[in-house]
Every structure is written in C-alpha cells, then in structure tokens.
N, C-alpha and C positions, 0 to 999 in steps of 0.2 A: 528614688530607689523603691519606695513603697508603691508608687503608681505603676511601675513596670511589673512588679510582682502581681498586683491585682489585674493588670492587663493580661499577663500570662495565664493566670487562673481562669479569667473569663474566656479567653481564647480556647483553653482546654475544655472548659465546660460546654462552650458552644459547639466545638467540633465533636464531642461525645454525643451531644443531643442530635446533631445533624446525622451522624453515623447511625445512631440508634433508630432514628426516624426512617432513614433509608432502608435499614435492615427489616424493620417491621413492615414497611409498605411493599417491599419486594417479595415477601412471602406469598406463595400461590396456594390457594386452597385445593385446586384440582391439578394434580400432576398428570400430565399426558406423556406417554412414551415417545410420541412423535416430537413433541416440543422439547422434551428433555434430552433427546439424542443430538449429538453434534452433526453438523452437515459439512462433510468434507468432499468437495468437488463432485457431488452427486453420488457418492458411495453410501451404501447402507451399512452402518457400523455393526449391525446385528448379525449380518450374514458373513460368509467366508471372505477373508481378505485376499484370497487368491484369484479373484475375478479379474479379467483383463480390463484395462482402462483405455480411454480414447487417446491415442497419440496426437491426434489433431488438436484436441483441447490443450494438451500439454505444450505442444509446439506454439500454438497461438498465445498461450500465457507467457511463454518465454520471449516471443517476439514483442509482446506488449511491455514486458519488463525492460527489454533492451531500449525501446523507444521512450519509455518513461524515464529511464536513467539518462537518456540523451538530453532531455530538457534540463535536468539538474546540472549536467556538464556544460550546457550552453549558457546558463544563467550568468556565471561570472564573466564570460566574454561580453555579454550585453551590458553588464554593469561597467566594465572597463571601457567599452566603447562610448559610454555617456560622458566620460571625462576627456576623451580625445580620440582622434582617428590614428590608427597605426596600420601600416602595410603588413607587418609581421602578424598582427592580430587577425587581420582579414584573411591572410593566407592560411593561418592555422584553422580558423573557423571554416573556410571554404574546403580545406582538405578533410576536416572532420565530417562536414555535411556530405561531401562527395562519397566518402566511404559508407556512410549510412544510406545514401540514396542507391548506391550500387548494391548494397546488401538487400535493400527493400525490393529492387527489381529482380534480384536473384530469387528471393523468396516468392515473388509474384510469378515468375516464370516456372518455378518448381511446382507451384500449385499449393503452397503451404497456406496461403491466405484464403483459399476457397474452403468454406466450412462444409457445404453440402456438395457431395460428388456422386 
C-alpha cells in the first residue's frame, strides 16, 4: 500500500516537472504578429471577414473528405475478407465502389477537379 502511494507521488512530481519544463521552453522572446495569427484557409484574420472565398478550394476540400471517409468505410470490409470469402460482402463492396467511381467521374466531367481554369 505504501509503495503505490510513493509511486503516485513520484508520478505526480514527474508530470509537474515535465509540464513546467515544456511551459518554460515554449515561451518565445520575440512575438511576431504573423506568427501569432491563426492561418485559416488563406484568410487574413486582421482584415474584414466579408471577403469572398474560393468555392473551388471548398469543393476540392469536400471531395477530399468524401474519399478520405471512403477509406475508413472500406477497412472493415477488408478485415472481414481476410477471415473468409463472401459473395454478399463482395456485392456490397462492389456497389459501394461503383457509387464512388460514378461520383468521381461526375465531378471530373463537371470540372470540379480542375484547379486552374
């Protein structure tokens, strides 16, 4: 019982030392306005918020998110396929991929993937 008490105290002291060391080392002597300002999609936070933004950038970001989530949705199918082959699993995966491929071709034909026009 006594050893767990001392282990808890030493863990607390060690974490306080590491946090204090990180706080001291992170202090900057020269504060620069450019480095202190947040960077949000190329917007200047100092100027007016009513400036128009690029819809192409927004659309490309949304397309990236869709295809990024696709990987997460396909991973369980791949894990399940390692345990055995299933026709229903293959049909579901094929349907899912066909919907995504048709959507990709639609975006391509629409010109949403062309950054410079």
